[in-house]
C-alpha positions as CSV (number, residue, x, y, z in Angstrom):
1,M,90.7,135.1,107.1
2,F,93.8,133.7,105.4
3,K,94.0,129.9,105.5
4,K,97.4,128.2,105.3
5,L,98.2,126.3,102.2
6,Y,100.6,123.4,102.4
7,D,103.4,123.2,99.8
8,N,103.8,119.6,98.6
9,K,106.7,118.3,96.5
10,L,107.6,114.9,95.2
11,K,109.5,113.2,92.4
12,V,107.7,110.8,90.1
13,L,109.8,108.6,87.8
14,G,108.6,106.8,84.7
15,M,106.3,109.5,83.2
16,H,106.9,109.6,79.4
17,C,103.9,111.4,77.9
18,Q,101.1,113.8,78.6
19,N,98.8,110.8,79.4
20,C,101.2,109.9,82.2
21,V,101.0,113.4,83.5
22,K,97.2,113.4,83.4
23,R,97.1,110.2,85.3
24,V,99.3,111.5,88.1
25,E,97.4,114.8,88.1
26,G,94.1,112.8,88.5
27,V,95.4,111.1,91.7
28,I,96.4,114.5,93.1
29,K,93.0,116.1,92.3
30,K,91.2,113.2,94.1
31,L,92.7,114.5,97.3
32,G,90.5,117.6,97.1
33,G,91.4,121.1,98.1
34,V,94.4,121.2,95.8
35,K,95.6,124.0,93.5
36,D,98.4,125.0,91.3
37,I,99.5,121.5,90.3
38,N,102.8,121.6,88.4
39,I,104.3,118.5,86.8
40,D,107.6,118.6,84.9
41,I,107.7,115.5,82.7
42,G,111.4,116.0,82.1
43,T,112.6,115.9,85.7
44,G,109.6,114.2,87.3
45,E,109.2,117.0,89.8
46,V,105.7,117.4,91.0
47,S,104.4,120.3,93.2
48,F,101.1,121.5,94.4
49,Y,99.4,123.3,97.2
50,S,96.7,121.8,99.4
51,K,94.4,123.1,102.1
52,K,95.2,120.3,104.4
53,Q,98.3,118.2,105.0
54,V,98.6,115.3,102.6
55,D,99.5,111.8,103.8
56,K,102.6,111.3,101.6
57,N,102.4,107.5,102.1
58,I,98.9,107.3,100.7
59,L,99.8,109.6,97.8
60,K,102.9,107.6,97.1
61,E,101.0,104.3,97.1
62,E,98.2,105.7,94.8
63,I,100.8,106.9,92.3
64,E,102.8,103.7,92.4
65,N,99.6,101.8,91.8
66,L,99.5,103.6,88.4
67,G,102.9,102.0,87.6
68,F,105.2,104.9,88.5
69,E,108.0,105.1,91.0
70,V,107.9,107.9,93.7
71,E,111.3,109.0,95.0
72,E,111.4,110.0,98.6
73,N,112.0,113.7,99.2
74,K,115.0,114.1,101.4
75,N,113.8,117.5,102.7
76,D,110.6,116.1,104.3
Protein backbone atom coordinates (compact mmCIF):
# COMPACT_ATOMS: atom_id res chain seq x y z
CA MET A 1 0.00 0.00 0.00
CA PHE A 2 1.27 3.48 -0.91
CA LYS A 3 1.89 5.77 2.02
CA LYS A 4 1.64 9.51 1.61
CA LEU A 5 4.84 11.51 1.89
CA TYR A 6 4.68 15.11 3.04
CA ASP A 7 6.63 17.69 1.04
CA ASN A 8 8.43 20.11 3.38
CA LYS A 9 10.06 23.37 2.34
CA LEU A 10 11.72 26.16 4.26
CA LYS A 11 14.40 28.78 3.84
CA VAL A 12 17.42 28.83 6.13
CA LEU A 13 19.57 31.95 6.15
CA GLY A 14 23.16 32.14 7.31
CA MET A 15 24.61 28.92 5.89
CA HIS A 16 28.09 29.62 4.50
CA CYS A 17 29.79 26.23 4.11
CA GLN A 18 29.25 22.49 3.88
CA ASN A 19 29.57 22.20 7.66
CA CYS A 20 26.55 24.51 8.00
CA VAL A 21 24.62 22.32 5.56
CA LYS A 22 25.55 19.16 7.50
CA ARG A 23 24.37 20.72 10.77
CA VAL A 24 20.96 21.63 9.31
CA GLU A 25 20.73 18.22 7.65
CA GLY A 26 21.43 16.58 11.03
CA VAL A 27 18.47 18.36 12.62
CA ILE A 28 16.19 17.20 9.81
CA LYS A 29 17.43 13.61 10.03
CA LYS A 30 16.66 13.56 13.77
CA LEU A 31 12.98 13.88 12.85
CA GLY A 32 13.06 10.31 11.52
CA GLY A 33 11.26 9.02 8.46
CA VAL A 34 12.72 11.65 6.14
CA LYS A 35 14.15 11.20 2.66
CA ASP A 36 15.51 13.20 -0.24
CA ILE A 37 16.91 16.09 1.78
CA ASN A 38 18.01 18.87 -0.58
CA ILE A 39 19.78 21.98 0.69
CA ASP A 40 20.86 24.78 -1.63
CA ILE A 41 23.56 26.71 0.23
CA GLY A 42 23.33 29.59 -2.25
CA THR A 43 19.62 30.32 -1.84
CA GLY A 44 19.05 28.74 1.57
CA GLU A 45 16.21 26.65 0.14
CA VAL A 46 15.69 23.41 2.06
CA SER A 47 13.31 20.66 0.99
CA PHE A 48 12.66 17.10 2.08
CA TYR A 49 9.95 14.47 2.24
CA SER A 50 8.67 12.99 5.49
CA LYS A 51 6.40 10.07 6.37
CA LYS A 52 4.55 12.20 8.92
CA GLN A 53 3.67 15.86 9.17
CA VAL A 54 6.48 17.93 10.61
CA ASP A 55 5.84 20.49 13.33
CA LYS A 56 7.37 23.50 11.57
CA ASN A 57 7.65 25.46 14.82
CA ILE A 58 9.79 22.78 16.46
CA LEU A 59 11.93 22.39 13.34
CA LYS A 60 12.37 26.18 13.14
CA GLU A 61 13.40 26.36 16.78
CA GLU A 62 15.91 23.51 16.41
CA ILE A 63 17.55 25.12 13.38
CA GLU A 64 17.60 28.56 15.00
CA ASN A 65 19.30 26.99 18.05
CA LEU A 66 22.19 26.21 15.67
CA GLY A 67 22.54 29.94 14.98
CA PHE A 68 20.67 30.17 11.67
CA GLU A 69 17.58 32.16 10.76
CA VAL A 70 14.52 30.41 9.34
CA GLU A 71 12.33 32.46 7.04
CA GLU A 72 8.61 31.75 7.18
CA ASN A 73 7.22 30.13 4.05
CA LYS A 74 4.36 32.29 2.79
CA ASN A 75 2.73 29.27 1.09
CA ASP A 76 2.15 27.27 4.31
